[in-house]
C-alpha positions as CSV (number, residue, x, y, z in Angstrom):
1,M,0.0,0.0,0.0
2,W,2.7,2.5,0.9
3,R,5.1,1.6,-2.0
4,N,3.2,3.7,-4.5
5,T,2.9,6.9,-2.5
6,A,5.8,8.6,-4.4
7,Q,4.2,7.9,-7.8
8,P,2.2,10.7,-9.5
9,V,-1.5,10.6,-9.0
10,R,-3.3,9.2,-12.0
11,V,-7.0,9.3,-13.0
12,A,-7.5,6.6,-15.6
13,M,-4.3,7.0,-17.8
14,F,-3.9,10.7,-17.3
15,D,-1.8,12.5,-14.7
16,A,-4.2,14.3,-12.2
17,R,-2.7,17.7,-13.1
18,A,-3.6,17.1,-16.7
19,L,-7.3,17.2,-15.7
20,F,-7.3,20.8,-14.4
21,P,-8.0,22.2,-17.9
22,L,-10.8,19.7,-18.3
23,L,-12.2,20.9,-15.0
24,S,-12.3,24.5,-16.3
25,F,-14.3,23.2,-19.3
26,V,-16.8,21.4,-17.1
27,V,-17.3,24.5,-15.0
28,Y,-17.7,26.9,-17.9
29,W,-18.9,25.4,-21.1
30,S,-17.8,27.2,-24.3
31,W,-15.8,26.3,-27.4
32,F,-12.8,28.4,-26.2
33,T,-12.5,26.5,-22.9
34,F,-13.0,23.2,-24.8
35,Y,-10.0,24.0,-27.0
36,V,-8.0,25.1,-24.0
37,A,-8.9,21.8,-22.2
38,V,-7.9,19.7,-25.2
39,I,-4.6,21.5,-25.7
40,G,-3.9,21.4,-21.9
41,V,-4.6,17.6,-21.6
42,A,-2.5,17.0,-24.7
43,F,0.4,19.0,-23.3
44,F,0.3,17.3,-19.9
45,S,-0.1,13.9,-21.5
46,L,3.0,14.6,-23.7
47,I,5.2,15.6,-20.9
48,S,3.9,12.6,-18.9
49,F,4.8,10.3,-21.9
50,L,8.3,11.8,-21.9
51,G,8.6,10.8,-18.2
52,L,8.5,14.3,-16.8
53,T,6.2,15.9,-14.2
54,L,5.2,19.6,-14.2
55,P,7.9,20.8,-11.8
56,S,10.6,18.8,-13.6
57,M,9.4,20.3,-16.9
58,F,9.7,23.8,-15.4
59,R,13.3,23.0,-14.2
60,F,14.1,21.6,-17.7
61,M,12.8,24.8,-19.4
62,R,14.7,27.0,-16.9
63,R,17.9,25.1,-17.6
64,L,17.4,25.6,-21.4
65,L,16.9,29.3,-21.0
66,V,19.7,30.0,-18.5
67,G,22.3,27.5,-19.6
68,S,24.9,25.7,-17.7
69,T,26.4,28.8,-15.9
70,R,25.1,29.7,-12.5
71,P,25.8,33.4,-12.0
72,A,24.5,33.5,-8.4
73,V,27.1,31.0,-7.1
74,P,30.3,32.6,-6.0
75,V,33.5,31.8,-7.8
76,W,35.0,29.8,-4.9
77,K,31.9,27.5,-4.7
78,R,31.7,26.7,-8.4
79,R,32.3,23.1,-9.3
80,R,35.1,23.2,-11.9
81,L,35.4,19.5,-12.9
82,A,31.7,18.5,-12.8
């Protein structure tokens, strides 16, 4: 019972965070929210298929934007050979 507590929450085959756009469509029915819900579920399903969660996707995008340098780390604490 406790071994799956670190796994992401799933509803059917979707990650639970992927269903928040669908919830917005259920609350307010319109074509715009339907399109937002379909695109949102597709996006979250894609990153789940790639093996990422939403926080890890944000970290990945931040790493792509910033690069490998870390300007906030002082020179004497930077890892030179890593």
